C-alpha positions in Angstrom: 152.0 86.2 154.2 153.3 86.3 150.6 150.9 84.5 148.0 153.7 82.2 146.8 154.5 80.9 150.2 151.0 80.5 151.2 150.6 78.4 148.0 153.6 76.2 149.2 152.8 75.9 153.0 148.9 74.9 152.2 150.2 72.6 149.5 147.5 74.0 146.9 150.7 73.9 144.7 153.8 71.8 145.9 156.7 74.0 145.2 157.3 77.5 146.0 159.1 78.1 142.8 156.0 76.7 140.7 153.7 79.0 142.6 156.2 81.9 141.8 156.3 80.9 137.9 151.9 80.3 138.0 151.4 83.6 139.6 154.0 85.5 137.3 151.9 84.1 134.5 148.8 86.0 135.7 147.3 82.5 136.4 146.1 83.3 140.0 143.7 86.0 141.1 143.2 87.4 144.5 139.9 88.8 145.1 139.4 89.0 141.2 142.6 91.0 140.6 145.5 89.5 138.9 148.3 88.8 141.7 152.0 88.5 141.4 154.1 86.3 144.0 154.8 88.8 146.3 151.0 89.8 146.8 150.3 89.8 150.3 147.3 87.6 151.1 145.3 87.4 154.5 142.4 85.4 155.9 139.0 85.8 153.9 140.7 86.6 150.5 139.5 84.4 147.6 142.2 82.8 145.4 141.3 81.7 141.7 144.0 79.2 140.2 144.2 78.0 136.6 145.8 74.6 136.2 145.7 73.5 132.6 141.9 73.1 132.2 140.7 73.5 135.7 139.9 76.7 137.8 139.8 76.1 141.3 138.5 78.9 143.8 139.9 78.7 147.3 138.8 80.9 150.3 141.9 81.5 152.7 140.7 80.2 156.1 143.9 80.5 158.3 147.3 81.6 157.7 150.3 79.8 159.4 154.3 79.8 158.7 154.4 75.9 158.7 152.1 73.2 158.9 151.6 69.5 158.9 150.8 67.9 155.6 147.3 66.5 157.2 146.5 69.8 158.5 147.5 71.8 155.2 143.8 71.4 153.8 142.6 73.2 156.8 144.2 76.3 155.8 141.7 77.2 152.9 138.1 76.2 151.7 137.3 75.0 147.7 134.8 77.4 147.0 134.6 76.2 143.2 136.3 73.3 141.2 135.3 73.5 137.6 136.5 72.1 134.1 137.3 74.7 131.3 136.5 74.2 127.8 139.4 74.1 125.4 138.5 78.0 124.1 139.2 79.5 127.8 
């Protein structure tokens, strides 16, 4: 599944256009490598996403084309959620 679609379906990022912008800015790493919106992700991949002053690392547990809001969080596990200093 494409990275931008996974981020939207899993609700890590609410809109697919926003997921595309964030990934094209180089703020998302898949297994430690900068990823574009079209990068294919699979179960077991680790995503590192920079949101302003936060860096969230999540591991993909499941991939589904669609999901209910209540079940979206089951698609990934948060490994780390860290606050960044101003200089990073």
